[in-house]
N, C-alpha and C positions, 0 to 999 in steps of 0.2 A: 566516979568523982569528976567532975569538971574542973580544967586545969583553967585558972583566973592569971592572965597576964593582962598588963598595959592594954596591948591592941585590943585583947576582947571587951576589956570595959571600953574603949573609945568607940567601939564598932556597936557596942549597946547604947551608948548616948547617944551616936549619929542616928541608930534606927528610932528612939525614941523623939528625936528632933525633927525625922520627918514624919511620924506620925504627928505630932503639934503641927506642924506645918501644913500636913493634909488636910487635918481638921480646920484649921484655921481657914485654909483656902473653900473647903468646904462651906463654911456657915457664913463666907464673905459672899460668895455665890448664891446661898441661900437670901442674904438679904437684900443682895441685887435684885433677884426675882420679885422679892414681895415689895421693893419700890417700882417695879414696872407694872407690877400690878395694878398700885396705887396710881400709878400715871394712866394706866388705862381706864380706870375706875373714873378718875377725875377729868379725862379729857370725854370721855362720853357723858359724862355726868352734865345735865344742866340746871344751871341754877336760875333758881325764881326771881 
């Protein structure tokens, strides 16, 4: 049986916060990459 103390609850909360923060960071990087791709496309695209 696992002992549950306020400290273990806190570390568990910090761990989930780290996972959420990491996921948000990865998502932001993906959107920045998408914006960069669009910039390259429009910069190389010749409008009629």
